C-alpha positions in Angstrom: -11.2 5.0 -4.1 -10.3 3.4 -0.7 -7.2 4.3 1.2 -6.4 0.6 1.6 -3.8 -1.4 -0.4 -3.9 -5.2 -0.5 -0.9 -7.5 -0.7 -1.7 -8.1 -4.4 -1.5 -4.4 -5.2 2.0 -3.9 -3.7 4.8 -3.6 -6.3 8.6 -3.4 -6.3 11.3 -4.6 -4.1 11.2 -4.8 -0.3 7.4 -4.1 -0.3 7.8 -0.6 -1.6 4.6 0.9 -3.0 4.8 2.2 -6.5 3.2 5.6 -7.2 0.4 4.3 -9.5 -1.0 2.1 -6.6 -1.3 5.0 -4.1 -4.9 6.1 -3.6 -5.7 9.8 -4.3 -7.3 10.1 -0.8 -5.1 9.3 2.1 -5.2 9.5 5.9 -3.1 12.4 7.0 -1.7 13.3 10.4 -0.6 16.9 10.9 1.6 18.0 13.7 3.5 21.1 14.8 7.2 21.2 15.8 8.2 24.7 16.8 7.4 27.0 13.8 6.9 24.1 11.5 3.7 22.3 10.5 4.3 18.9 9.0 1.7 16.7 7.3 2.3 12.9 6.8 0.0 10.9 4.6 -0.6 7.2 5.2 -2.2 4.3 3.4 -3.3 1.0 5.0 -1.6 -2.1 3.6 -3.4 -5.4 4.2 -1.2 -8.5 4.5 -3.1 -11.6 5.4 -5.0 -10.8 8.6 -2.9 -7.8 9.5 -3.3 -4.1 8.5 -0.4 -1.7 8.7 -0.4 2.1 8.2 2.4 3.0 5.9 3.6 6.6 5.4 3.7 7.5 1.7 4.3 11.3 1.7 5.4 14.2 3.9 4.8 17.9 3.4 6.1 20.9 5.4 3.0 23.1 5.2 3.9 26.2 7.2 7.0 27.7 8.7 5.6 30.7 10.5 7.4 33.2 8.3 5.1 36.3 8.2 7.2 38.1 5.6 6.5 35.6 2.8 8.5 32.8 1.3 12.1 32.5 2.1 14.9 30.3 0.7 14.3 28.0 3.7 10.7 27.5 2.6 11.8 26.5 -0.8 14.3 24.0 0.6 11.7 22.5 2.9 9.3 22.1 0.0 12.0 20.3 -2.1 12.9 18.2 0.9 9.3 17.1 1.4 9.0 16.2 -2.2 12.2 14.2 -2.2 11.2 12.3 1.0 7.8 11.5 -0.5 9.3 10.2 -3.7 11.7 8.0 -1.8 8.8 6.7 0.4 6.9 5.8 -2.8 9.8 4.0 -4.4 10.5 6.5 -7.2 
């Protein structure tokens, strides 16, 4: 499946992408901010002659805690999930 979504595949209000239309393989950018590693996944939305990279999910993948998971790790996981769902229009 391509990581491109056409205008006809967009659903919902304000151009929000609905979860069923999001491809299983997505472009991902990963970056580090202090002890955090964050991954943001994108799809390309085609509208007429224009292509736009739209973020569809975010994950906090590492926090640099060597002693194992902490309460903060759990909160960051939940925060990433809630941000992703909001971005997907759920």
